[in-house]
PDB file with SEQRES, HELIX, SHEET and CRYST1 records, atoms N, CA, C and O in Angstrom:
SEQRES   1 A   76  MET LYS LYS SER ILE TYR SER ALA TYR ILE LEU LEU ALA          
SEQRES   2 A   76  ILE PHE LEU VAL PHE GLY LEU SER SER CYS THR LYS GLN          
SEQRES   3 A   76  GLN TYR CYS ALA GLN CYS TYR GLU SER VAL SER GLY TYR          
SEQRES   4 A   76  GLN ALA ASP ASP PHE CYS GLY GLU SER ASP GLU VAL ASP          
SEQRES   5 A   76  THR TYR ILE ASP GLU LEU TYR ASP THR GLY ALA SER LEU          
SEQRES   6 A   76  GLY GLN ASN TRP SER CYS ASN LYS VAL GLU GLU                  
HELIX    1 AA1 LYS A    2  CYS A   23  1                                  22    
HELIX    2 AA2 SER A   48  SER A   64  1                                  17    
SHEET    1 AA1 3 TYR A  39  GLN A  40  0                                        
SHEET    2 AA1 3 TYR A  28  GLU A  34 -1                                        
SHEET    3 AA1 3 PHE A  44  GLY A  46 -1                                        
SHEET    1 AA2 2 TYR A  28  GLU A  34  0                                        
SHEET    2 AA2 2 TRP A  69  GLU A  75 -1                                        
CRYST1    1.000    1.000    1.000  90.00  90.00  90.00 P 1           1          
ATOM      1  N   MET A   1      75.124  72.099  62.920  1.00  0.00           N  
ATOM      2  CA  MET A   1      73.820  72.139  63.549  1.00  0.00           C  
ATOM      3  C   MET A   1      73.863  72.927  64.858  1.00  0.00           C  
ATOM      4  O   MET A   1      73.005  73.773  65.109  1.00  0.00           O  
ATOM      5  N   LYS A   2      74.879  72.639  65.697  1.00  0.00           N  
ATOM      6  CA  LYS A   2      74.975  73.344  66.971  1.00  0.00           C  
ATOM      7  C   LYS A   2      75.211  74.837  66.757  1.00  0.00           C  
ATOM      8  O   LYS A   2      74.713  75.666  67.520  1.00  0.00           O  
ATOM      9  N   LYS A   3      75.971  75.175  65.716  1.00  0.00           N  
ATOM     10  CA  LYS A   3      76.264  76.572  65.444  1.00  0.00           C  
ATOM     11  C   LYS A   3      74.983  77.337  65.107  1.00  0.00           C  
ATOM     12  O   LYS A   3      74.818  78.479  65.534  1.00  0.00           O  
ATOM     13  N   SER A   4      74.081  76.722  64.351  1.00  0.00           N  
ATOM     14  CA  SER A   4      72.839  77.400  63.989  1.00  0.00           C  
ATOM     15  C   SER A   4      71.908  77.536  65.194  1.00  0.00           C  
ATOM     16  O   SER A   4      71.159  78.509  65.281  1.00  0.00           O  
ATOM     17  N   ILE A   5      71.941  76.591  66.111  1.00  0.00           N  
ATOM     18  CA  ILE A   5      71.115  76.692  67.320  1.00  0.00           C  
ATOM     19  C   ILE A   5      71.629  77.823  68.203  1.00  0.00           C  
ATOM     20  O   ILE A   5      70.844  78.611  68.730  1.00  0.00           O  
ATOM     21  N   TYR A   6      72.949  77.901  68.364  1.00  0.00           N  
ATOM     22  CA  TYR A   6      73.524  78.985  69.150  1.00  0.00           C  
ATOM     23  C   TYR A   6      73.238  80.340  68.514  1.00  0.00           C  
ATOM     24  O   TYR A   6      72.953  81.314  69.211  1.00  0.00           O  
ATOM     25  N   SER A   7      73.314  80.396  67.219  1.00  0.00           N  
ATOM     26  CA  SER A   7      73.006  81.648  66.503  1.00  0.00           C  
ATOM     27  C   SER A   7      71.558  82.038  66.728  1.00  0.00           C  
ATOM     28  O   SER A   7      71.252  83.216  66.914  1.00  0.00           O  
ATOM     29  N   ALA A   8      70.678  81.075  66.714  1.00  0.00           N  
ATOM     30  CA  ALA A   8      69.259  81.353  66.941  1.00  0.00           C  
ATOM     31  C   ALA A   8      69.033  81.874  68.357  1.00  0.00           C  
ATOM     32  O   ALA A   8      68.258  82.810  68.553  1.00  0.00           O  
ATOM     33  N   TYR A   9      69.704  81.276  69.350  1.00  0.00           N  
ATOM     34  CA  TYR A   9      69.576  81.747  70.729  1.00  0.00           C  
ATOM     35  C   TYR A   9      70.127  83.164  70.889  1.00  0.00           C  
ATOM     36  O   TYR A   9      69.549  83.981  71.605  1.00  0.00           O  
ATOM     37  N   ILE A  10      71.220  83.448  70.236  1.00  0.00           N  
ATOM     38  CA  ILE A  10      71.803  84.790  70.312  1.00  0.00           C  
ATOM     39  C   ILE A  10      70.860  85.810  69.681  1.00  0.00           C  
ATOM     40  O   ILE A  10      70.635  86.880  70.246  1.00  0.00           O  
ATOM     41  N   LEU A  11      70.315  85.488  68.526  1.00  0.00           N  
ATOM     42  CA  LEU A  11      69.365  86.396  67.878  1.00  0.00           C  
ATOM     43  C   LEU A  11      68.120  86.596  68.730  1.00  0.00           C  
ATOM     44  O   LEU A  11      67.606  87.711  68.816  1.00  0.00           O  
ATOM     45  N   LEU A  12      67.628  85.539  69.358  1.00  0.00           N  
ATOM     46  CA  LEU A  12      66.464  85.645  70.230  1.00  0.00           C  
ATOM     47  C   LEU A  12      66.773  86.531  71.429  1.00  0.00           C  
ATOM     48  O   LEU A  12      65.950  87.359  71.818  1.00  0.00           O  
ATOM     49  N   ALA A  13      67.940  86.362  72.011  1.00  0.00           N  
ATOM     50  CA  ALA A  13      68.326  87.179  73.155  1.00  0.00           C  
ATOM     51  C   ALA A  13      68.420  88.656  72.769  1.00  0.00           C  
ATOM     52  O   ALA A  13      67.951  89.525  73.504  1.00  0.00           O  
ATOM     53  N   ILE A  14      69.019  88.931  71.632  1.00  0.00           N  
ATOM     54  CA  ILE A  14      69.128  90.318  71.164  1.00  0.00           C  
ATOM     55  C   ILE A  14      67.749  90.901  70.916  1.00  0.00           C  
ATOM     56  O   ILE A  14      67.483  92.042  71.292  1.00  0.00           O  
ATOM     57  N   PHE A  15      66.882  90.145  70.298  1.00  0.00           N  
ATOM     58  CA  PHE A  15      65.526  90.606  70.031  1.00  0.00           C  
ATOM     59  C   PHE A  15      64.797  90.922  71.336  1.00  0.00           C  
ATOM     60  O   PHE A  15      64.135  91.954  71.445  1.00  0.00           O  
ATOM     61  N   LEU A  16      64.919  90.038  72.322  1.00  0.00           N  
ATOM     62  CA  LEU A  16      64.238  90.266  73.600  1.00  0.00           C  
ATOM     63  C   LEU A  16      64.760  91.501  74.316  1.00  0.00           C  
ATOM     64  O   LEU A  16      63.979  92.272  74.875  1.00  0.00           O  
ATOM     65  N   VAL A  17      66.067  91.695  74.303  1.00  0.00           N  
ATOM     66  CA  VAL A  17      66.645  92.859  74.976  1.00  0.00           C  
ATOM     67  C   VAL A  17      66.160  94.148  74.330  1.00  0.00           C  
ATOM     68  O   VAL A  17      65.713  95.060  75.026  1.00  0.00           O  
ATOM     69  N   PHE A  18      66.246  94.231  73.005  1.00  0.00           N  
ATOM     70  CA  PHE A  18      65.812  95.449  72.322  1.00  0.00           C  
ATOM     71  C   PHE A  18      64.295  95.585  72.324  1.00  0.00           C  
ATOM     72  O   PHE A  18      63.769  96.690  72.451  1.00  0.00           O  
ATOM     73  N   GLY A  19      63.603  94.480  72.187  1.00  0.00           N  
ATOM     74  CA  GLY A  19      62.140  94.521  72.176  1.00  0.00           C  
ATOM     75  C   GLY A  19      61.560  94.971  73.496  1.00  0.00           C  
ATOM     76  O   GLY A  19      60.650  95.799  73.527  1.00  0.00           O  
ATOM     77  N   LEU A  20      62.072  94.441  74.576  1.00  0.00           N  
ATOM     78  CA  LEU A  20      61.553  94.807  75.883  1.00  0.00           C  
ATOM     79  C   LEU A  20      61.961  96.206  76.301  1.00  0.00           C  
ATOM     80  O   LEU A  20      61.186  96.901  76.958  1.00  0.00           O  
ATOM     81  N   SER A  21      63.146  96.628  75.940  1.00  0.00           N  
ATOM     82  CA  SER A  21      63.588  97.967  76.332  1.00  0.00           C  
ATOM     83  C   SER A  21      62.827  99.049  75.578  1.00  0.00           C  
ATOM     84  O   SER A  21      62.661 100.151  76.102  1.00  0.00           O  
ATOM     85  N   SER A  22      62.366  98.775  74.379  1.00  0.00           N  
ATOM     86  CA  SER A  22      61.636  99.789  73.621  1.00  0.00           C  
ATOM     87  C   SER A  22      60.194  99.917  74.084  1.00  0.00           C  
ATOM     88  O   SER A  22      59.521 100.886  73.731  1.00  0.00           O  
ATOM     89  N   CYS A  23      59.706  98.963  74.863  1.00  0.00           N  
ATOM     90  CA  CYS A  23      58.321  99.003  75.340  1.00  0.00           C  
ATOM     91  C   CYS A  23      58.164  99.890  76.573  1.00  0.00           C  
ATOM     92  O   CYS A  23      57.050 100.311  76.884  1.00  0.00           O  
ATOM     93  N   THR A  24      59.218 100.171  77.256  1.00  0.00           N  
ATOM     94  CA  THR A  24      59.117 100.973  78.465  1.00  0.00           C  
ATOM     95  C   THR A  24      59.241 102.444  78.098  1.00  0.00           C  
ATOM     96  O   THR A  24      60.312 102.915  77.717  1.00  0.00           O  
ATOM     97  N   LYS A  25      58.138 103.157  78.217  1.00  0.00           N  
ATOM     98  CA  LYS A  25      58.130 104.582  77.933  1.00  0.00           C  
ATOM     99  C   LYS A  25      58.099 105.334  79.250  1.00  0.00           C  
ATOM    100  O   LYS A  25      57.499 104.889  80.228  1.00  0.00           O  
ATOM    101  N   GLN A  26      58.745 106.461  79.253  1.00  0.00           N  
ATOM    102  CA  GLN A  26      58.771 107.288  80.447  1.00  0.00           C  
ATOM    103  C   GLN A  26      57.390 107.864  80.682  1.00  0.00           C  
ATOM    104  O   GLN A  26      56.760 108.363  79.749  1.00  0.00           O  
ATOM    105  N   GLN A  27      56.917 107.803  81.894  1.00  0.00           N  
ATOM    106  CA  GLN A  27      55.599 108.334  82.219  1.00  0.00           C  
ATOM    107  C   GLN A  27      55.756 109.552  83.117  1.00  0.00           C  
ATOM    108  O   GLN A  27      56.629 109.601  83.984  1.00  0.00           O  
ATOM    109  N   TYR A  28      54.901 110.521  82.891  1.00  0.00           N  
ATOM    110  CA  TYR A  28      54.889 111.757  83.658  1.00  0.00           C  
ATOM    111  C   TYR A  28      53.500 111.971  84.231  1.00  0.00           C  
ATOM    112  O   TYR A  28      52.515 111.444  83.713  1.00  0.00           O  
ATOM    113  N   CYS A  29      53.428 112.751  85.308  1.00  0.00           N  
ATOM    114  CA  CYS A  29      52.138 113.087  85.898  1.00  0.00           C  
ATOM    115  C   CYS A  29      52.065 114.590  86.143  1.00  0.00           C  
ATOM    116  O   CYS A  29      53.060 115.233  86.477  1.00  0.00           O  
ATOM    117  N   ALA A  30      50.867 115.128  85.969  1.00  0.00           N  
ATOM    118  CA  ALA A  30      50.598 116.522  86.294  1.00  0.00           C  
ATOM    119  C   ALA A  30      49.909 116.546  87.656  1.00  0.00           C  
ATOM    120  O   ALA A  30      48.876 115.905  87.856  1.00  0.00           O  
ATOM    121  N   GLN A  31      50.489 117.284  88.574  1.00  0.00           N  
ATOM    122  CA  GLN A  31      49.903 117.476  89.891  1.00  0.00           C  
ATOM    123  C   GLN A  31      49.445 118.923  89.951  1.00  0.00           C  
ATOM    124  O   GLN A  31      50.264 119.841  89.970  1.00  0.00           O  
ATOM    125  N   CYS A  32      48.127 119.123  89.981  1.00  0.00           N  
ATOM    126  CA  CYS A  32      47.581 120.475  89.835  1.00  0.00           C  
ATOM    127  C   CYS A  32      46.740 120.890  91.038  1.00  0.00           C  
ATOM    128  O   CYS A  32      46.026 120.089  91.641  1.00  0.00           O  
ATOM    129  N   TYR A  33      46.856 122.174  91.358  1.00  0.00           N  
ATOM    130  CA  TYR A  33      46.166 122.787  92.494  1.00  0.00           C  
ATOM    131  C   TYR A  33      45.529 124.087  92.024  1.00  0.00           C  
ATOM    132  O   TYR A  33      46.166 124.891  91.342  1.00  0.00           O  
ATOM    133  N   GLU A  34      44.274 124.286  92.391  1.00  0.00           N  
ATOM    134  CA  GLU A  34      43.562 125.517  92.027  1.00  0.00           C  
ATOM    135  C   GLU A  34      43.549 126.416  93.253  1.00  0.00           C  
ATOM    136  O   GLU A  34      42.973 126.055  94.279  1.00  0.00           O  
ATOM    137  N   SER A  35      44.184 127.596  93.157  1.00  0.00           N  
ATOM    138  CA  SER A  35      44.422 128.429  94.341  1.00  0.00           C  
ATOM    139  C   SER A  35      43.194 129.200  94.828  1.00  0.00           C  
ATOM    140  O   SER A  35      43.128 129.536  96.010  1.00  0.00           O  
ATOM    141  N   VAL A  36      42.231 129.489  93.971  1.00  0.00           N  
ATOM    142  CA  VAL A  36      41.055 130.257  94.394  1.00  0.00           C  
ATOM    143  C   VAL A  36      40.166 129.404  95.310  1.00  0.00           C  
ATOM    144  O   VAL A  36      39.748 129.862  96.374  1.00  0.00           O  
ATOM    145  N   SER A  37      39.882 128.177  94.898  1.00  0.00           N  
ATOM    146  CA  SER A  37      39.001 127.295  95.669  1.00  0.00           C  
ATOM    147  C   SER A  37      39.757 126.369  96.610  1.00  0.00           C  
ATOM    148  O   SER A  37      39.175 125.829  97.551  1.00  0.00           O  
ATOM    149  N   GLY A  38      41.065 126.180  96.358  1.00  0.00           N  
ATOM    150  CA  GLY A  38      41.844 125.249  97.158  1.00  0.00           C  
ATOM    151  C   GLY A  38      41.702 123.803  96.715  1.00  0.00           C  
ATOM    152  O   GLY A  38      42.116 122.885  97.423  1.00  0.00           O  
ATOM    153  N   TYR A  39      41.118 123.604  95.542  1.00  0.00           N  
ATOM    154  CA  TYR A  39      40.879 122.243  95.041  1.00  0.00           C  
ATOM    155  C   TYR A  39      42.168 121.612  94.537  1.00  0.00           C  
ATOM    156  O   TYR A  39      42.909 122.218  93.763  1.00  0.00           O  
ATOM    157  N   GLN A  40      42.427 120.390  94.984  1.00  0.00           N  
ATOM    158  CA  GLN A  40      43.571 119.597  94.518  1.00  0.00           C  
ATOM    159  C   GLN A  40      43.033 118.574  93.518  1.00  0.00           C  
ATOM    160  O   GLN A  40      42.295 117.664  93.896  1.00  0.00           O  
ATOM    161  N   ALA A  41      43.396 118.718  92.259  1.00  0.00           N  
ATOM    162  CA  ALA A  41      42.914 117.805  91.221  1.00  0.00           C  
ATOM    163  C   ALA A  41      43.622 116.465  91.322  1.00  0.00           C  
ATOM    164  O   ALA A  41      44.750 116.384  91.808  1.00  0.00           O  
ATOM    165  N   ASP A  42      42.952 115.412  90.858  1.00  0.00           N  
ATOM    166  CA  ASP A  42      43.593 114.112  90.760  1.00  0.00           C  
ATOM    167  C   ASP A  42      44.750 114.213  89.768  1.00  0.00           C  
ATOM    168  O   ASP A  42      44.674 114.954  88.788  1.00  0.00           O  
ATOM    169  N   ASP A  43      45.812 113.470  90.026  1.00  0.00           N  
ATOM    170  CA  ASP A  43      46.946 113.471  89.109  1.00  0.00           C  
ATOM    171  C   ASP A  43      46.522 112.950  87.743  1.00  0.00           C  
ATOM    172  O   ASP A  43      45.758 111.990  87.639  1.00  0.00           O  
ATOM    173  N   PHE A  44      47.025 113.592  86.705  1.00  0.00           N  
ATOM    174  CA  PHE A  44      46.835 113.127  85.332  1.00  0.00           C  
ATOM    175  C   PHE A  44      48.176 112.599  84.860  1.00  0.00           C  
ATOM    176  O   PHE A  44      49.168 113.327  84.866  1.00  0.00           O  
ATOM    177  N   CYS A  45      48.214 111.333  84.451  1.00  0.00           N  
ATOM    178  CA  CYS A  45      49.476 110.710  84.065  1.00  0.00           C  
ATOM    179  C   CYS A  45      49.431 110.228  82.622  1.00  0.00           C  
ATOM    180  O   CYS A  45      48.385 109.811  82.123  1.00  0.00           O  
ATOM    181  N   GLY A  46      50.571 110.291  81.970  1.00  0.00           N  
ATOM    182  CA  GLY A  46      50.693 109.833  80.590  1.00  0.00           C  
ATOM    183  C   GLY A  46      52.082 110.157  80.063  1.00  0.00           C  
ATOM    184  O   GLY A  46      53.010 110.427  80.825  1.00  0.00           O  
ATOM    185  N   GLU A  47      52.202 110.124  78.755  1.00  0.00           N  
ATOM    186  CA  GLU A  47      53.470 110.497  78.127  1.00  0.00           C  
ATOM    187  C   GLU A  47      53.657 112.005  78.241  1.00  0.00           C  
ATOM    188  O   GLU A  47      52.704 112.744  78.486  1.00  0.00           O  
ATOM    189  N   SER A  48      54.878 112.444  78.062  1.00  0.00           N  
ATOM    190  CA  SER A  48      55.236 113.837  78.288  1.00  0.00           C  
ATOM    191  C   SER A  48      54.341 114.819  77.530  1.00  0.00           C  
ATOM    192  O   SER A  48      53.845 115.782  78.115  1.00  0.00           O  
ATOM    193  N   ASP A  49      54.135 114.585  76.243  1.00  0.00           N  
ATOM    194  CA  ASP A  49      53.329 115.522  75.451  1.00  0.00           C  
ATOM    195  C   ASP A  49      51.864 115.513  75.863  1.00  0.00           C  
ATOM    196  O   ASP A  49      51.196 116.542  75.769  1.00  0.00           O  
ATOM    197  N   GLU A  50      51.352 114.374  76.315  1.00  0.00           N  
ATOM    198  CA  GLU A  50      49.966 114.306  76.790  1.00  0.00           C  
ATOM    199  C   GLU A  50      49.790 115.127  78.063  1.00  0.00           C  
ATOM    200  O   GLU A  50      48.783 115.815  78.227  1.00  0.00           O  
ATOM    201  N   VAL A  51      50.757 115.056  78.951  1.00  0.00           N  
ATOM    202  CA  VAL A  51      50.694 115.821  80.196  1.00  0.00           C  
ATOM    203  C   VAL A  51      50.817 117.311  79.906  1.00  0.00           C  
ATOM    204  O   VAL A  51      50.114 118.119  80.514  1.00  0.00           O  
ATOM    205  N   ASP A  52      51.699 117.681  78.989  1.00  0.00           N  
ATOM    206  CA  ASP A  52      51.828 119.089  78.601  1.00  0.00           C  
ATOM    207  C   ASP A  52      50.517 119.636  78.050  1.00  0.00           C  
ATOM    208  O   ASP A  52      50.108 120.745  78.391  1.00  0.00           O  
ATOM    209  N   THR A  53      49.861 118.854  77.197  1.00  0.00           N  
ATOM    210  CA  THR A  53      48.581 119.267  76.620  1.00  0.00           C  
ATOM    211  C   THR A  53      47.526 119.432  77.704  1.00  0.00           C  
ATOM    212  O   THR A  53      46.768 120.401  77.692  1.00  0.00           O  
ATOM    213  N   TYR A  54      47.475 118.487  78.644  1.00  0.00           N  
ATOM    214  CA  TYR A  54      46.516 118.558  79.753  1.00  0.00           C  
ATOM    215  C   TYR A  54      46.716 119.840  80.553  1.00  0.00           C  
ATOM    216  O   TYR A  54      45.752 120.541  80.859  1.00  0.00           O  
ATOM    217  N   ILE A  55      47.968 120.145  80.890  1.00  0.00           N  
ATOM    218  CA  ILE A  55      48.259 121.344  81.682  1.00  0.00           C  
ATOM    219  C   ILE A  55      47.872 122.603  80.914  1.00  0.00           C  
ATOM    220  O   ILE A  55      47.254 123.505  81.481  1.00  0.00           O  
ATOM    221  N   ASP A  56      48.226 122.678  79.634  1.00  0.00           N  
ATOM    222  CA  ASP A  56      47.874 123.846  78.813  1.00  0.00           C  
ATOM    223  C   ASP A  56      46.371 124.048  78.748  1.00  0.00           C  
ATOM    224  O   ASP A  56      45.884 125.169  78.892  1.00  0.00           O  
ATOM    225  N   GLU A  57      45.631 122.962  78.531  1.00  0.00           N  
ATOM    226  CA  GLU A  57      44.171 123.067  78.441  1.00  0.00           C  
ATOM    227  C   GLU A  57      43.558 123.454  79.783  1.00  0.00           C  
ATOM    228  O   GLU A  57      42.593 124.216  79.826  1.00  0.00           O  
ATOM    229  N   LEU A  58      44.108 122.938  80.868  1.00  0.00           N  
ATOM    230  CA  LEU A  58      43.605 123.291  82.200  1.00  0.00           C  
ATOM    231  C   LEU A  58      43.828 124.772  82.483  1.00  0.00           C  
ATOM    232  O   LEU A  58      42.937 125.443  83.002  1.00  0.00           O  
ATOM    233  N   TYR A  59      45.000 125.283  82.149  1.00  0.00           N  
ATOM    234  CA  TYR A  59      45.277 126.707  82.339  1.00  0.00           C  
ATOM    235  C   TYR A  59      44.335 127.565  81.488  1.00  0.00           C  
ATOM    236  O   TYR A  59      43.767 128.540  81.980  1.00  0.00           O  
ATOM    237  N   ASP A  60      44.172 127.202  80.212  1.00  0.00           N  
ATOM    238  CA  ASP A  60      43.328 127.993  79.303  1.00  0.00           C  
ATOM    239  C   ASP A  60      41.868 127.967  79.735  1.00  0.00           C  
ATOM    240  O   ASP A  60      41.226 129.013  79.831  1.00  0.00           O  
ATOM    241  N   THR A  61      41.349 126.781  79.992  1.00  0.00           N  
ATOM    242  CA  THR A  61      39.935 126.645  80.397  1.00  0.00           C  
ATOM    243  C   THR A  61      39.707 127.292  81.751  1.00  0.00           C  
ATOM    244  O   THR A  61      38.715 127.992  81.951  1.00  0.00           O  
ATOM    245  N   GLY A  62      40.621 127.061  82.677  1.00  0.00           N  
ATOM    246  CA  GLY A  62      40.473 127.626  84.014  1.00  0.00           C  
ATOM    247  C   GLY A  62      40.492 129.134  84.020  1.00  0.00           C  
ATOM    248  O   GLY A  62      39.730 129.761  84.756  1.00  0.00           O  
ATOM    249  N   ALA A  63      41.354 129.732  83.208  1.00  0.00           N  
ATOM    250  CA  ALA A  63      41.439 131.199  83.150  1.00  0.00           C  
ATOM    251  C   ALA A  63      40.112 131.803  82.696  1.00  0.00           C  
ATOM    252  O   ALA A  63      39.696 132.840  83.212  1.00  0.00           O  
ATOM    253  N   SER A  64      39.458 131.173  81.749  1.00  0.00           N  
ATOM    254  CA  SER A  64      38.175 131.697  81.261  1.00  0.00           C  
ATOM    255  C   SER A  64      37.070 131.530  82.301  1.00  0.00           C  
ATOM    256  O   SER A  64      36.031 132.184  82.212  1.00  0.00           O  
ATOM    257  N   LEU A  65      37.289 130.652  83.292  1.00  0.00           N  
ATOM    258  CA  LEU A  65      36.295 130.430  84.352  1.00  0.00           C  
ATOM    259  C   LEU A  65      36.676 131.124  85.662  1.00  0.00           C  
ATOM    260  O   LEU A  65      36.015 130.930  86.682  1.00  0.00           O  
ATOM    261  N   GLY A  66      37.745 131.935  85.636  1.00  0.00           N  
ATOM    262  CA  GLY A  66      38.187 132.639  86.831  1.00  0.00           C  
ATOM    263  C   GLY A  66      38.992 131.765  87.787  1.00  0.00           C  
ATOM    264  O   GLY A  66      39.124 132.085  88.968  1.00  0.00           O  
ATOM    265  N   GLN A  67      39.521 130.680  87.282  1.00  0.00           N  
ATOM    266  CA  GLN A  67      40.328 129.787  88.117  1.00  0.00           C  
ATOM    267  C   GLN A  67      41.812 130.089  87.915  1.00  0.00           C  
ATOM    268  O   GLN A  67      42.229 130.560  86.857  1.00  0.00           O  
ATOM    269  N   ASN A  68      42.586 129.811  88.937  1.00  0.00           N  
ATOM    270  CA  ASN A  68      44.024 130.039  88.878  1.00  0.00           C  
ATOM    271  C   ASN A  68      44.734 128.729  89.209  1.00  0.00           C  
ATOM    272  O   ASN A  68      44.959 128.413  90.378  1.00  0.00           O  
ATOM    273  N   TRP A  69      45.086 127.966  88.165  1.00  0.00           N  
ATOM    274  CA  TRP A  69      45.708 126.658  88.341  1.00  0.00           C  
ATOM    275  C   TRP A  69      47.218 126.771  88.428  1.00  0.00           C  
ATOM    276  O   TRP A  69      47.841 127.599  87.764  1.00  0.00           O  
ATOM    277  N   SER A  70      47.787 125.921  89.262  1.00  0.00           N  
ATOM    278  CA  SER A  70      49.230 125.780  89.368  1.00  0.00           C  
ATOM    279  C   SER A  70      49.539 124.291  89.262  1.00  0.00           C  
ATOM    280  O   SER A  70      49.033 123.493  90.051  1.00  0.00           O  
ATOM    281  N   CYS A  71      50.374 123.911  88.283  1.00  0.00           N  
ATOM    282  CA  CYS A  71      50.657 122.504  88.045  1.00  0.00           C  
ATOM    283  C   CYS A  71      52.153 122.232  88.077  1.00  0.00           C  
ATOM    284  O   CYS A  71      52.961 123.067  87.671  1.00  0.00           O  
ATOM    285  N   ASN A  72      52.499 121.070  88.560  1.00  0.00           N  
ATOM    286  CA  ASN A  72      53.852 120.547  88.499  1.00  0.00           C  
ATOM    287  C   ASN A  72      53.840 119.289  87.656  1.00  0.00           C  
ATOM    288  O   ASN A  72      52.964 118.439  87.812  1.00  0.00           O  
ATOM    289  N   LYS A  73      54.796 119.170  86.774  1.00  0.00           N  
ATOM    290  CA  LYS A  73      54.953 117.974  85.961  1.00  0.00           C  
ATOM    291  C   LYS A  73      56.078 117.149  86.581  1.00  0.00           C  
ATOM    292  O   LYS A  73      57.220 117.599  86.670  1.00  0.00           O  
ATOM    293  N   VAL A  74      55.734 115.933  87.009  1.00  0.00           N  
ATOM    294  CA  VAL A  74      56.715 115.094  87.679  1.00  0.00           C  
ATOM    295  C   VAL A  74      56.910 113.800  86.891  1.00  0.00           C  
ATOM    296  O   VAL A  74      55.995 113.306  86.232  1.00  0.00           O  
ATOM    297  N   GLU A  75      58.123 113.271  86.977  1.00  0.00           N  
ATOM    298  CA  GLU A  75      58.459 112.032  86.308  1.00  0.00           C  
ATOM    299  C   GLU A  75      58.128 110.870  87.241  1.00  0.00           C  
ATOM    300  O   GLU A  75      58.488 110.882  88.418  1.00  0.00           O  
ATOM    301  N   GLU A  76      57.447 109.881  86.706  1.00  0.00           N  
ATOM    302  CA  GLU A  76      57.083 108.707  87.507  1.00  0.00           C  
ATOM    303  C   GLU A  76      58.104 107.617  87.348  1.00  0.00           C  
ATOM    304  O   GLU A  76      57.966 106.551  87.947  1.00  0.00           O  
TER     305      GLU A  76                                                      
END                                                                             
């Protein structure tokens, strides 16, 4: 009986360690500045691919509007 209780505690501990560690995803933020107007945009934060997409879309949209964006992707 004691052996099965200890086994259950060990399995629970392993589950918690792996379960909690997989929930923490690395977050990144885009810090962007528009050089023509001097506008500093609010940081956009998310997963790496979301931030990359945001920066690409900002550059593409801004270029068609005569804007010159400069962005840094930083790890939070």
